[in-house]
Backbone of each chain as ProteinMPNN parsed JSONL, in Angstrom:
{"seq_chain_A": "XXXXXXXXXXXXXXXXXXXXXXXXXXXXXXXXXXXXXXXXXXXXXXXXXXXXXXXXXXXXXXXXXXXXXXXXXXXXXXXXXXXXXXXXXXXXXXXXXXXXXXXXXXXXXXXXX", "coords_chain_A": {"N_chain_A": [[72.242, -218.934, 73.975], [69.125, -217.876, 72.771], [66.506, -216.176, 74.554], [63.886, -216.717, 73.735], [63.006, -219.037, 71.429], [62.052, -219.63, 68.127], [60.577, -221.44, 65.514], [61.473, -220.486, 62.284], [60.174, -220.976, 59.924], [59.633, -220.605, 56.388], [56.067, -221.367, 56.548], [53.758, -223.166, 54.693], [50.452, -223.82, 53.939], [47.437, -225.585, 52.94], [44.191, -224.089, 52.507], [41.955, -224.474, 55.214], [43.443, -226.27, 56.65], [44.93, -227.489, 59.734], [46.983, -225.541, 61.691], [50.102, -225.518, 63.315], [52.073, -223.747, 65.464], [55.16, -223.112, 67.025], [57.138, -222.465, 69.986], [60.037, -222.231, 72.106], [61.239, -221.449, 75.383], [63.674, -219.993, 77.646], [63.971, -218.883, 80.213], [62.889, -219.217, 83.544], [61.408, -217.652, 85.25], [58.442, -216.144, 86.756], [56.048, -215.345, 84.357], [54.264, -213.901, 81.597], [52.729, -215.092, 78.602], [52.448, -214.632, 75.117], [50.886, -214.43, 71.892], [51.441, -212.757, 68.919], [50.196, -211.382, 65.876], [51.387, -210.406, 62.755], [50.785, -208.576, 59.996], [51.967, -207.913, 56.665], [53.825, -204.963, 56.458], [52.621, -203.836, 58.652], [52.035, -203.13, 62.181], [52.608, -205.41, 64.962], [49.782, -207.289, 66.155], [47.946, -208.169, 69.024], [47.086, -211.502, 69.61], [46.632, -213.739, 71.335], [46.813, -214.376, 74.865], [48.3, -215.473, 77.784], [49.019, -216.831, 81.048], [49.285, -219.112, 82.461], [49.954, -222.656, 82.677], [48.573, -224.905, 80.271], [45.638, -224.885, 78.156], [44.26, -222.243, 76.159], [41.494, -220.995, 74.598], [40.261, -219.263, 71.706], [37.948, -218.731, 69.591], [38.946, -219.824, 66.473], [41.494, -220.139, 67.309], [43.955, -221.558, 69.462], [45.912, -221.316, 72.276], [48.668, -222.788, 73.802], [50.414, -223.634, 76.706], [53.194, -225.103, 78.132], [54.723, -225.3, 80.948], [56.482, -227.006, 82.192], [58.062, -228.126, 80.228], [58.83, -225.855, 79.004], [57.559, -224.777, 76.715], [55.684, -223.254, 74.189], [52.742, -223.007, 72.264], [50.783, -222.325, 69.334], [47.729, -223.017, 67.933], [45.934, -223.104, 64.941], [42.796, -223.549, 63.779], [40.952, -224.745, 60.906], [42.212, -223.083, 58.897], [42.476, -219.951, 57.157], [42.896, -218.009, 54.127], [43.181, -215.372, 54.944], [44.566, -215.614, 57.267], [47.175, -215.595, 56.634], [50.233, -214.455, 57.483], [52.857, -213.133, 59.609], [53.662, -214.814, 62.542], [54.269, -214.153, 65.865], [55.766, -215.26, 68.79], [55.885, -214.408, 72.243], [57.297, -213.509, 75.424], [56.973, -212.144, 78.713], [59.201, -209.987, 80.507], [60.035, -208.915, 83.487], [61.222, -206.038, 85.19], [62.005, -204.178, 87.865], [59.37, -203.069, 88.144], [58.798, -202.454, 85.584], [57.866, -203.781, 82.439], [59.049, -205.674, 79.801], [58.744, -207.01, 76.477], [59.875, -210.091, 75.229], [60.693, -211.401, 72.238], [60.191, -214.16, 69.926], [61.649, -214.904, 66.722], [59.716, -215.033, 64.833], [57.298, -216.687, 62.727], [56.622, -217.138, 59.397], [53.577, -217.501, 57.883], [51.745, -218.921, 55.247], [48.608, -219.308, 53.884], [47.12, -221.148, 51.523], [44.615, -220.676, 49.047]], "CA_chain_A": [[70.871, -219.329, 73.604], [68.158, -216.796, 72.884], [65.47, -216.442, 75.545], [62.732, -217.306, 73.061], [63.369, -219.617, 70.135], [60.853, -219.902, 67.33], [60.792, -221.957, 64.158], [61.239, -219.345, 61.396], [59.409, -221.35, 58.742], [58.197, -220.322, 56.29], [55.12, -222.463, 56.587], [52.735, -223.006, 53.667], [49.432, -224.855, 54.14], [46.213, -225.341, 52.171], [43.055, -223.575, 53.267], [41.242, -225.492, 55.976], [44.38, -227.089, 57.424], [45.253, -227.113, 61.116], [48.347, -225.024, 61.737], [50.742, -225.578, 64.627], [53.241, -222.874, 65.562], [55.785, -223.482, 68.295], [58.275, -221.725, 70.539], [60.572, -222.649, 73.393], [61.836, -220.334, 76.099], [64.726, -220.494, 78.519], [63.936, -218.322, 81.553], [61.758, -219.838, 84.239], [60.736, -216.723, 86.174], [57.03, -215.963, 86.463], [55.9, -214.479, 83.2], [53.116, -214.047, 80.733], [53.062, -215.523, 77.248], [51.477, -214.128, 74.162], [51.077, -214.564, 70.456], [51.08, -211.605, 68.109], [50.13, -211.599, 64.438], [51.852, -209.21, 62.052], [50.621, -208.554, 58.549], [53.015, -207.182, 55.974], [53.803, -203.504, 56.561], [51.792, -203.412, 59.777], [52.572, -203.473, 63.48], [52.047, -206.639, 65.539], [48.54, -207.176, 66.91], [47.834, -209.252, 70.003], [46.11, -212.563, 69.315], [46.339, -214.559, 72.512], [47.569, -213.925, 76.04], [48.063, -216.407, 78.865], [50.107, -216.884, 82.016], [49.336, -220.397, 83.16], [50.056, -223.856, 81.853], [47.279, -225.386, 79.803], [45.124, -224.349, 76.894], [43.318, -221.121, 76.136], [40.873, -221.015, 73.271], [39.529, -218.073, 71.277], [37.508, -219.002, 68.218], [39.745, -220.841, 65.777], [42.848, -220.112, 67.848], [44.209, -222.136, 70.784], [47.271, -221.143, 72.78], [49.003, -223.845, 74.758], [51.654, -223.407, 77.436], [53.671, -226.216, 78.956], [55.835, -224.714, 81.686], [57.452, -228.029, 82.582], [59.007, -228.295, 79.125], [59.119, -224.499, 78.5], [57.108, -224.872, 75.342], [54.418, -222.579, 73.937], [52.24, -223.335, 70.935], [49.543, -221.72, 68.85], [47.065, -223.839, 66.936], [44.897, -222.422, 64.167], [41.917, -224.523, 63.124], [40.254, -224.261, 59.704], [42.977, -221.899, 58.491], [41.947, -219.16, 56.056], [43.917, -217.161, 53.47], [43.371, -214.14, 55.728], [45.483, -215.91, 58.378], [48.538, -215.466, 56.117], [50.892, -213.383, 58.235], [53.942, -213.619, 60.465], [53.2, -215.033, 63.918], [55.354, -213.921, 66.814], [55.521, -215.598, 70.187], [56.592, -213.487, 73.131], [57.082, -213.647, 76.852], [57.288, -210.915, 79.421], [60.397, -209.969, 81.347], [59.787, -207.777, 84.372], [62.384, -205.477, 85.881], [61.739, -202.938, 88.596], [58.053, -202.501, 87.873], [58.625, -202.275, 84.141], [57.772, -205.074, 81.764], [59.327, -205.647, 78.368], [58.42, -208.247, 75.77], [60.972, -210.764, 74.54], [60.035, -212.057, 71.113], [60.818, -215.05, 68.985], [61.903, -214.205, 65.453], [58.511, -215.047, 64.009], [57.097, -217.717, 61.695], [55.778, -216.629, 58.312], [52.582, -218.494, 57.471], [50.935, -218.661, 54.053], [47.487, -220.233, 53.712], [46.782, -221.107, 50.098], [43.201, -220.982, 48.781]], "C_chain_A": [[69.93, -218.156, 73.792], [67.086, -217.186, 73.896], [64.239, -217.091, 74.956], [63.167, -217.767, 71.675], [62.097, -219.989, 69.395], [61.268, -220.405, 65.965], [60.498, -220.86, 63.14], [60.354, -219.663, 60.195], [60.224, -221.044, 57.488], [57.34, -221.582, 56.241], [54.03, -222.178, 55.554], [51.738, -224.147, 53.791], [48.229, -224.57, 53.244], [45.111, -224.817, 53.086], [42.326, -224.719, 53.967], [42.143, -226.359, 56.844], [44.462, -226.597, 58.868], [46.723, -226.719, 61.135], [48.856, -225.103, 63.17], [52.012, -224.741, 64.599], [53.837, -223.049, 66.95], [56.961, -222.602, 68.677], [58.757, -222.412, 71.797], [61.191, -221.427, 74.059], [62.782, -220.863, 77.157], [64.671, -219.979, 79.953], [62.713, -218.828, 82.292], [61.026, -218.908, 85.203], [59.268, -216.573, 85.785], [56.868, -214.981, 85.314], [54.605, -214.801, 82.465], [53.597, -214.43, 79.339], [52.01, -215.007, 76.291], [51.872, -214.473, 72.737], [50.584, -213.291, 69.78], [51.044, -212.042, 66.651], [50.547, -210.293, 63.773], [51.657, -209.398, 60.551], [51.719, -207.692, 57.957], [52.79, -205.68, 56.085], [52.867, -202.978, 57.658], [52.534, -203.708, 61.078], [51.963, -204.761, 63.998], [50.733, -206.356, 66.267], [48.401, -208.4, 67.807], [46.722, -210.22, 69.62], [45.666, -213.273, 70.58], [47.3, -214.177, 73.636], [47.28, -214.903, 77.169], [49.236, -216.392, 79.826], [50.225, -218.254, 82.682], [49.533, -221.538, 82.173], [48.657, -224.299, 81.454], [46.894, -224.708, 78.52], [44.207, -223.156, 77.107], [42.795, -221.014, 74.715], [40.155, -219.704, 72.974], [39.159, -218.285, 69.817], [38.327, -220.12, 67.593], [41.161, -220.977, 66.346], [42.912, -220.739, 69.243], [45.67, -221.917, 71.133], [47.504, -222.19, 73.85], [50.339, -223.52, 75.394], [51.977, -224.639, 78.269], [54.91, -225.718, 79.701], [56.88, -225.754, 82.082], [58.491, -228.243, 81.477], [59.36, -226.965, 78.469], [58.779, -224.4, 77.012], [55.796, -224.113, 75.214], [54.018, -222.806, 72.484], [50.997, -222.515, 70.621], [48.991, -222.633, 67.773], [45.992, -223.002, 66.245], [44.089, -223.495, 63.452], [41.283, -223.898, 61.901], [40.924, -222.993, 59.175], [42.403, -221.273, 57.223], [43.069, -218.362, 55.391], [44.192, -215.873, 54.245], [44.265, -214.367, 56.952], [46.944, -215.79, 57.928], [49.189, -214.227, 56.722], [52.117, -213.983, 58.915], [53.431, -213.691, 61.895], [54.4, -214.985, 64.855], [54.944, -214.399, 68.189], [56.347, -214.644, 71.036], [56.347, -213.875, 74.576], [57.468, -212.349, 77.514], [58.54, -211.103, 80.253], [60.273, -208.721, 82.204], [61.053, -207.358, 85.085], [61.96, -204.187, 86.552], [60.42, -202.275, 88.238], [57.784, -202.265, 86.408], [58.634, -203.637, 83.47], [58.083, -204.901, 80.282], [58.913, -206.988, 77.783], [59.68, -208.785, 75.104], [60.338, -211.645, 73.482], [60.878, -213.161, 70.497], [60.955, -214.312, 67.665], [60.718, -214.233, 64.506], [58.503, -216.176, 62.995], [56.161, -217.145, 60.648], [54.881, -217.745, 57.811], [51.877, -218.025, 56.215], [49.863, -219.728, 53.965], [47.001, -220.081, 52.28], [45.333, -221.495, 49.842], [43.06, -222.24, 47.928]], "O_chain_A": [[69.929, -217.512, 74.842], [66.791, -218.367, 74.08], [63.608, -217.928, 75.602], [63.637, -216.974, 70.86], [61.182, -220.586, 69.963], [62.184, -219.872, 65.339], [59.382, -220.341, 63.119], [59.846, -218.761, 59.529], [61.443, -221.215, 57.527], [57.807, -222.681, 55.942], [53.45, -221.092, 55.536], [52.125, -225.315, 53.753], [48.024, -223.428, 52.832], [45.109, -225.078, 54.289], [42.111, -225.785, 53.391], [41.651, -227.106, 57.69], [44.115, -225.458, 59.179], [47.589, -227.456, 60.664], [48.132, -224.795, 64.117], [52.918, -224.998, 63.806], [53.107, -223.125, 67.938], [57.675, -222.07, 67.826], [57.989, -223.092, 72.478], [61.615, -220.487, 73.386], [62.715, -222.035, 77.53], [65.275, -220.587, 80.836], [61.618, -218.865, 81.731], [60.112, -219.344, 85.902], [58.887, -216.836, 84.644], [57.481, -213.913, 85.305], [53.961, -215.825, 82.693], [54.727, -214.13, 78.951], [50.825, -214.953, 76.619], [53.029, -214.763, 72.435], [49.476, -212.816, 70.029], [51.766, -212.953, 66.244], [50.116, -209.213, 64.176], [52.278, -210.258, 59.926], [52.32, -206.86, 58.636], [51.689, -205.19, 55.834], [52.39, -201.844, 57.603], [53.526, -204.435, 61.088], [50.904, -205.173, 63.523], [50.583, -205.32, 66.915], [48.701, -209.523, 67.399], [45.588, -209.826, 69.347], [44.473, -213.391, 70.857], [48.422, -213.726, 73.405], [46.114, -215.139, 77.484], [50.335, -215.98, 79.454], [51.192, -218.507, 83.4], [49.3, -221.384, 80.974], [47.689, -224.1, 82.187], [47.706, -224.044, 77.875], [43.481, -223.072, 78.098], [43.564, -220.95, 73.756], [39.526, -219.109, 73.849], [39.966, -218.045, 68.919], [38.39, -221.228, 68.125], [41.931, -221.833, 65.909], [42.054, -220.493, 70.09], [46.56, -222.291, 70.37], [46.644, -222.442, 74.695], [51.292, -223.17, 74.699], [51.136, -225.144, 79.013], [56.012, -225.715, 79.153], [58.045, -225.411, 82.286], [59.659, -228.509, 81.76], [60.103, -226.938, 77.488], [59.598, -223.998, 76.185], [54.891, -224.296, 76.029], [54.862, -222.795, 71.588], [50.268, -222.078, 71.511], [49.688, -222.982, 66.82], [45.238, -222.28, 66.897], [44.615, -224.25, 62.634], [41.09, -222.683, 61.843], [40.276, -221.957, 59.026], [41.911, -221.969, 56.335], [44.082, -218.071, 56.027], [45.304, -215.346, 54.208], [44.674, -213.405, 57.603], [47.852, -215.875, 58.755], [48.746, -213.101, 56.496], [52.38, -215.181, 58.81], [52.837, -212.738, 62.398], [55.398, -215.678, 64.661], [53.901, -213.999, 68.706], [57.379, -214.137, 70.598], [55.332, -214.485, 74.911], [58.205, -211.545, 76.944], [58.891, -212.214, 80.649], [60.392, -207.601, 81.705], [61.849, -208.187, 85.525], [61.6, -203.218, 85.883], [60.359, -201.059, 88.052], [56.668, -201.913, 86.026], [59.345, -204.543, 83.904], [57.464, -204.088, 79.596], [58.753, -207.973, 78.504], [60.449, -208.038, 74.498], [59.54, -212.529, 73.793], [62.108, -213.118, 70.533], [60.429, -213.209, 67.511], [60.712, -213.537, 63.491], [59.544, -216.574, 62.472], [55.048, -216.72, 60.96], [55.352, -218.795, 57.372], [51.459, -216.871, 56.122], [50.168, -220.921, 53.97], [46.53, -219.016, 51.879], [44.861, -222.513, 50.349], [41.943, -222.646, 47.607]]}, "seq_chain_B": "XXXXXXXXXXXXXXXXXXXXXXXXXXXXXXXXXXXXXXXXXXXXXXXXXXXXXXXXXXXXXXXXXXXXXXXXXXXXXXXXXXXXXXXXXXXXXXXXXXXXXXXXXXXXXXXXXX", "coords_chain_B": {"N_chain_B": [[38.17, -196.062, 70.136], [41.155, -194.404, 69.33], [44.048, -195.911, 67.876], [47.546, -196.669, 68.513], [49.666, -194.254, 67.209], [52.2, -193.507, 64.825], [54.73, -191.408, 63.62], [57.217, -190.228, 61.29], [55.846, -192.47, 58.754], [57.579, -193.565, 56.93], [61.052, -193.203, 56.287], [64.008, -191.889, 54.942], [67.409, -191.757, 55.347], [70.856, -190.645, 55.461], [74.075, -192.083, 56.217], [75.521, -191.078, 59.299], [73.796, -188.982, 59.755], [71.13, -187.734, 61.918], [68.067, -188.838, 63.485], [64.646, -188.374, 64.358], [61.914, -189.979, 65.774], [58.393, -190.268, 66.212], [55.794, -191.021, 68.588], [52.459, -191.538, 69.419], [50.584, -192.514, 72.083], [47.823, -194.751, 72.892], [44.913, -193.158, 74.084], [44.953, -192.421, 77.504], [46.808, -194.308, 78.132], [49.889, -194.706, 79.794], [52.37, -195.759, 79.576], [55.048, -196.17, 77.356], [56.714, -198.112, 75.042], [59.591, -198.876, 73.07], [60.612, -200.647, 70.177], [62.919, -202.348, 68.047], [62.804, -203.726, 64.84], [64.259, -206.077, 62.816], [65.141, -208.123, 59.954], [67.149, -209.947, 60.601], [67.551, -209.963, 63.428], [65.041, -209.888, 64.518], [62.375, -208.745, 66.644], [63.434, -206.38, 68.932], [63.839, -205.077, 72.183], [64.036, -201.665, 72.95], [63.7, -199.359, 74.782], [61.719, -198.27, 77.637], [59.249, -195.985, 78.679], [57.668, -194.259, 81.326], [55.478, -192.044, 82.773], [57.147, -189.885, 82.008], [59.667, -190.827, 82.622], [62.479, -192.871, 82.052], [62.226, -196.259, 82.449], [63.262, -198.699, 81.85], [65.729, -200.31, 79.902], [67.063, -201.537, 76.866], [69.683, -203.509, 75.252], [71.219, -201.525, 73.606], [73.335, -199.198, 71.846], [74.449, -195.95, 73.126], [73.711, -194.135, 71.213], [71.121, -194.352, 70.677], [68.298, -192.918, 71.932], [65.652, -191.611, 74.013], [62.567, -189.954, 74.875], [59.844, -188.88, 76.958], [56.839, -187.104, 76.989], [54.711, -184.904, 78.966], [52.134, -185.465, 78.183], [52.2, -188.085, 77.599], [53.034, -188.745, 75.056], [55.731, -189.866, 73.002], [59.132, -189.69, 71.949], [61.774, -191.014, 69.95], [65.247, -190.915, 69.396], [67.874, -191.254, 67.107], [71.226, -190.926, 66.807], [74.038, -190.107, 64.706], [73.732, -191.971, 62.446], [73.954, -195.379, 61.345], [74.483, -197.87, 58.769], [73.41, -200.265, 59.655], [71.31, -199.499, 61.227], [69.06, -199.437, 59.817], [65.761, -200.328, 59.804], [62.547, -201.476, 61.061], [60.903, -199.436, 63.226], [59.134, -199.782, 66.085], [56.531, -198.691, 68.193], [54.96, -199.242, 71.308], [52.113, -199.07, 73.366], [50.86, -199.108, 76.75], [48.696, -199.434, 79.617], [49.934, -199.141, 82.246], [52.31, -200.353, 82.067], [53.114, -202.406, 83.69], [53.212, -205.707, 85.244], [51.44, -208.015, 83.371], [50.135, -206.138, 81.834], [48.707, -205.338, 78.73], [50.411, -204.772, 75.729], [50.038, -202.555, 73.09], [50.642, -202.213, 69.727], [51.914, -199.759, 67.429], [51.863, -198.857, 63.878], [54.461, -198.611, 63.058], [57.637, -197.118, 62.097], [59.379, -197.07, 59.198], [62.71, -197.061, 58.746], [65.261, -196.234, 56.569], [68.653, -196.373, 56.021], [71.064, -194.914, 54.103]], "CA_chain_B": [[39.404, -195.438, 70.647], [42.212, -194.409, 68.333], [45.171, -196.756, 68.241], [48.858, -196.035, 68.612], [50.08, -193.668, 65.934], [53.624, -193.224, 64.715], [55.116, -190.569, 62.483], [56.594, -190.526, 59.999], [55.752, -193.907, 58.479], [58.77, -193.946, 56.188], [62.11, -192.212, 56.411], [65.282, -192.266, 54.331], [68.481, -190.896, 55.835], [72.189, -191.114, 55.094], [74.957, -192.371, 57.347], [76.019, -189.913, 60.005], [72.709, -188.069, 60.135], [70.355, -188.157, 63.071], [66.658, -188.94, 63.153], [63.71, -188.381, 65.479], [60.658, -190.646, 65.472], [57.392, -189.871, 67.185], [54.774, -192.021, 68.921], [51.35, -191.084, 70.263], [49.964, -193.734, 72.619], [46.372, -194.796, 73.058], [44.485, -192.246, 75.127], [44.888, -193.031, 78.833], [47.99, -195.152, 78.356], [50.99, -193.91, 80.31], [53.649, -196.418, 79.308], [55.404, -196.304, 75.945], [57.933, -198.892, 74.807], [60.09, -198.843, 71.703], [61.254, -201.871, 69.718], [63.505, -202.333, 66.713], [62.567, -204.992, 64.158], [65.065, -206.335, 61.629], [65.023, -209.526, 59.533], [68.159, -210.794, 61.239], [67.43, -210.023, 64.896], [63.65, -209.886, 64.957], [61.952, -207.605, 67.461], [64.275, -206.213, 70.116], [63.411, -204.004, 73.06], [64.947, -200.527, 73.048], [63.487, -198.752, 76.097], [60.343, -198.031, 78.064], [59.032, -194.758, 79.435], [56.435, -194.152, 82.097], [55.457, -190.749, 83.463], [58.298, -189.084, 81.573], [60.912, -191.404, 83.135], [62.884, -194.144, 81.453], [62.231, -197.278, 83.502], [63.907, -199.923, 81.41], [66.516, -200.055, 78.693], [67.633, -202.721, 76.243], [71.122, -203.476, 74.962], [71.528, -200.729, 72.428], [74.322, -198.151, 72.168], [73.948, -194.66, 73.582], [73.197, -193.333, 70.097], [69.657, -194.496, 70.736], [67.778, -192.273, 73.132], [64.238, -191.308, 73.899], [61.983, -189.154, 75.948], [58.389, -188.91, 77.002], [56.294, -185.815, 77.393], [53.683, -184.988, 80.016], [50.889, -186.024, 77.617], [52.573, -189.487, 77.319], [53.647, -188.902, 73.73], [57.148, -190.196, 73.147], [60.013, -189.591, 70.786], [63.084, -191.626, 70.065], [66.248, -190.26, 68.567], [69.077, -192.025, 66.801], [72.244, -190.013, 66.295], [75.128, -190.703, 63.925], [73.134, -193.175, 61.873], [74.768, -196.38, 60.666], [73.69, -198.679, 57.847], [72.734, -201.302, 60.439], [70.145, -198.95, 61.933], [67.896, -199.61, 58.942], [64.862, -201.247, 60.517], [61.206, -200.987, 61.396], [60.871, -199.044, 64.635], [57.771, -199.933, 66.574], [56.267, -198.255, 69.542], [53.823, -199.932, 71.907], [51.664, -198.408, 74.591], [50.051, -199.886, 77.68], [48.161, -198.588, 80.685], [50.927, -198.782, 83.251], [53.575, -201.007, 81.761], [53.476, -203.388, 84.693], [52.956, -207.12, 84.989], [50.133, -208.345, 82.832], [49.585, -205.093, 80.974], [48.816, -205.627, 77.307], [51.055, -203.745, 74.925], [49.421, -202.368, 71.787], [51.663, -201.68, 68.847], [51.613, -198.89, 66.302], [52.228, -199.428, 62.579], [55.902, -198.558, 62.879], [58.329, -196.205, 61.178], [60.433, -197.806, 58.484], [63.88, -196.219, 58.534], [66.285, -196.744, 55.665], [69.881, -195.583, 56.096], [71.87, -195.141, 52.885]], "C_chain_B": [[40.476, -195.512, 69.566], [43.363, -195.264, 68.837], [46.444, -195.958, 68.42], [49.235, -195.479, 67.235], [51.562, -193.345, 65.974], [53.863, -192.374, 63.476], [56.618, -190.352, 62.47], [56.497, -192.03, 59.785], [56.997, -194.418, 57.757], [59.78, -192.799, 56.25], [63.363, -192.748, 55.725], [66.318, -191.258, 54.784], [69.811, -191.434, 55.317], [73.027, -191.304, 56.357], [75.466, -191.077, 57.974], [74.946, -188.925, 60.414], [72.046, -188.556, 61.42], [68.877, -188.141, 62.689], [65.829, -188.943, 64.442], [62.392, -188.987, 65.026], [59.671, -190.338, 66.585], [56.327, -190.944, 67.378], [53.714, -191.385, 69.808], [50.611, -192.31, 70.771], [48.438, -193.651, 72.596], [46.003, -193.895, 74.234], [44.344, -192.973, 76.468], [46.064, -193.94, 79.147], [49.165, -194.277, 78.764], [52.357, -194.517, 80.037], [53.846, -196.525, 77.806], [56.722, -197.061, 75.856], [58.31, -198.789, 73.344], [60.814, -200.148, 71.395], [61.831, -201.634, 68.323], [63.264, -203.705, 66.087], [63.406, -205.072, 62.897], [64.902, -207.794, 61.236], [65.987, -210.439, 60.284], [67.939, -211.015, 62.72], [65.996, -210.094, 65.384], [63.337, -208.624, 65.729], [62.806, -207.525, 68.716], [63.867, -204.958, 70.871], [64.477, -202.909, 73.131], [64.864, -199.883, 74.436], [62.006, -198.54, 76.358], [60.277, -196.786, 78.917], [57.677, -194.809, 80.132], [56.503, -192.855, 82.883], [56.751, -189.981, 83.247], [59.643, -189.617, 82.059], [61.217, -192.707, 82.401], [63.003, -195.184, 82.558], [63.047, -198.504, 83.135], [64.619, -199.643, 80.107], [67.083, -201.369, 78.184], [69.11, -202.524, 75.946], [71.422, -202.792, 73.641], [72.516, -199.635, 72.819], [73.654, -196.837, 72.535], [73.449, -193.757, 72.477], [71.664, -193.359, 70.044], [69.169, -193.873, 72.044], [66.303, -191.971, 72.938], [63.809, -190.35, 74.979], [60.473, -189.281, 75.872], [57.905, -187.584, 77.559], [55.149, -186.001, 78.393], [52.357, -185.545, 79.488], [51.086, -187.491, 77.186], [53.117, -189.722, 75.911], [55.152, -189.111, 73.921], [57.888, -189.979, 71.831], [61.244, -190.443, 71.033], [64.007, -190.986, 69.036], [67.407, -191.226, 68.329], [70.076, -191.046, 66.196], [73.301, -190.8, 65.526], [74.692, -192.043, 63.319], [74.156, -194.065, 61.17], [73.855, -197.204, 59.757], [72.849, -199.713, 58.589], [71.535, -200.813, 61.221], [68.887, -199.025, 61.067], [66.994, -200.682, 59.541], [63.466, -200.651, 60.554], [61.218, -200.674, 62.887], [59.418, -198.987, 65.08], [57.641, -199.356, 67.966], [55.014, -198.965, 70.026], [53.414, -199.182, 73.155], [50.852, -199.368, 75.456], [49.637, -198.961, 78.814], [49.249, -198.144, 81.652], [52.27, -199.436, 83.022], [53.981, -202.074, 82.739], [53.077, -204.792, 84.303], [51.541, -207.335, 84.477], [49.505, -207.293, 81.954], [49.762, -205.446, 79.504], [49.468, -204.468, 76.588], [50.433, -203.738, 73.531], [50.409, -201.628, 70.9], [51.093, -200.72, 67.806], [52.074, -199.548, 65.001], [53.723, -199.395, 62.293], [56.371, -197.451, 61.952], [59.435, -197.01, 60.516], [61.55, -196.84, 58.145], [64.862, -196.928, 57.612], [67.479, -195.808, 55.737], [70.758, -195.937, 54.894], [73.318, -194.714, 53.084]], "O_chain_B": [[40.68, -196.563, 68.959], [43.629, -195.341, 70.037], [46.423, -194.729, 68.471], [49.126, -196.175, 66.225], [52.108, -192.963, 67.01], [53.269, -192.601, 62.422], [57.239, -190.297, 63.532], [57.035, -192.792, 60.588], [57.414, -195.56, 57.949], [59.428, -191.619, 56.263], [63.733, -193.909, 55.901], [66.134, -190.051, 54.627], [69.878, -192.548, 54.798], [72.722, -190.756, 57.417], [75.796, -190.116, 57.279], [75.156, -188.118, 61.32], [72.354, -189.631, 61.936], [68.484, -187.517, 61.704], [66.264, -189.45, 65.475], [61.818, -188.567, 64.021], [60.051, -190.169, 67.744], [55.999, -191.683, 66.45], [54.032, -190.769, 70.825], [50.065, -193.073, 69.974], [47.858, -192.602, 72.315], [46.694, -193.873, 75.253], [43.693, -194.015, 76.551], [46.285, -194.3, 80.303], [49.411, -193.233, 78.159], [53.383, -193.868, 80.241], [52.938, -196.917, 77.073], [57.708, -196.706, 76.501], [57.447, -198.633, 72.481], [61.536, -200.686, 72.235], [61.312, -200.841, 67.536], [63.493, -204.73, 66.729], [63.28, -204.229, 62.008], [64.562, -208.625, 62.078], [65.656, -211.59, 60.566], [68.119, -212.126, 63.219], [65.766, -210.339, 66.568], [63.941, -207.574, 65.51], [62.894, -208.49, 69.476], [63.588, -203.917, 70.276], [65.658, -203.185, 73.343], [65.848, -199.866, 75.175], [61.167, -198.615, 75.461], [61.134, -196.554, 79.769], [56.694, -195.326, 79.602], [57.483, -192.6, 83.583], [57.365, -189.492, 84.195], [60.658, -188.934, 81.926], [60.333, -193.53, 82.164], [63.785, -195.016, 83.493], [63.474, -199.259, 84.009], [64.163, -198.831, 79.301], [67.528, -202.21, 78.964], [69.711, -201.52, 76.328], [71.835, -203.435, 72.677], [72.543, -199.193, 73.968], [72.465, -196.633, 72.292], [72.833, -192.726, 72.748], [71.025, -192.496, 69.444], [69.594, -194.272, 73.128], [65.777, -192.067, 71.829], [64.578, -189.987, 75.87], [59.908, -189.723, 74.871], [58.495, -187.023, 78.482], [54.687, -187.118, 78.627], [51.544, -186.044, 80.266], [50.24, -188.059, 76.496], [53.613, -190.81, 75.62], [55.755, -188.604, 74.867], [57.312, -190.081, 70.748], [61.704, -190.583, 72.166], [63.583, -190.576, 67.955], [67.854, -191.921, 69.241], [69.79, -190.41, 65.181], [73.429, -192.014, 65.688], [75.229, -193.099, 63.652], [75.078, -193.593, 60.505], [72.638, -197.24, 59.936], [71.717, -200.0, 58.2], [70.813, -201.613, 61.816], [67.787, -198.716, 61.526], [67.425, -201.814, 59.758], [63.23, -199.513, 60.149], [61.508, -201.543, 63.709], [58.599, -198.252, 64.529], [58.525, -199.512, 68.808], [54.113, -199.254, 69.239], [54.262, -198.713, 73.914], [50.241, -200.313, 74.957], [50.155, -197.853, 78.955], [49.47, -196.95, 81.859], [53.251, -199.119, 83.694], [55.086, -202.608, 82.641], [52.657, -205.04, 83.174], [50.571, -206.886, 85.087], [48.442, -207.527, 81.379], [50.858, -205.816, 79.084], [49.115, -203.31, 76.814], [50.318, -204.777, 72.881], [50.937, -200.575, 71.259], [49.95, -200.853, 67.368], [52.609, -200.656, 65.015], [54.199, -200.077, 61.386], [55.612, -196.923, 61.139], [60.312, -197.559, 61.184], [61.365, -195.913, 57.356], [65.242, -198.075, 57.848], [67.345, -194.6, 55.54], [71.138, -197.091, 54.695], [74.129, -194.836, 52.166]]}, "name": "protein", "num_of_chains": 2, "seq": "XXXXXXXXXXXXXXXXXXXXXXXXXXXXXXXXXXXXXXXXXXXXXXXXXXXXXXXXXXXXXXXXXXXXXXXXXXXXXXXXXXXXXXXXXXXXXXXXXXXXXXXXXXXXXXXXXXXXXXXXXXXXXXXXXXXXXXXXXXXXXXXXXXXXXXXXXXXXXXXXXXXXXXXXXXXXXXXXXXXXXXXXXXXXXXXXXXXXXXXXXXXXXXXXXXXXXXXXXXXXXXXXXXX"}
């Protein structure tokens, strides 16, 4: 089982829809969780970052972590065509003072005008 | 502040050749990590450097190597290229690479092996 599992999609929604993106993880050590957005032919850019269970909101984006069920979600409200991208969930894995990111495979989202 | 830069952006090589990719981190960042991104495996961690020392390494063969210079710039090298090495190679920089440090990614180098 991969450490981070993510629905690959693709996901296609109309403009204005609420989008729900989900991941599960398998390691229970203390860690941080994040969502990155990657546009075509670009590097990933950090969207949301959290370490505790619960919700974190930033504009139209809400990240949710449920450590009891090892589930992380990203909600996008009032989705826009500019939100069309691949969304990657990730968690940290620390070893000897160094921290690497373990990613899900990404969900490709298309928001249709 | 300038972001992470990677050169070259695109590269075409043939099997058996070697390649060197370069990464310049954000000014003040001392940790540089490298990742390989393929459609099949997604983003996978290659290695991380901090103060010119490799601190962490992923599960890749010894053909993949890297180094970091005193100005924090980093290079990765792949020797004896195989078709399966075709991928987007991403570098990410962070302040210290420790717990909670945000990693900022560059645009990547797209390597095609023929």
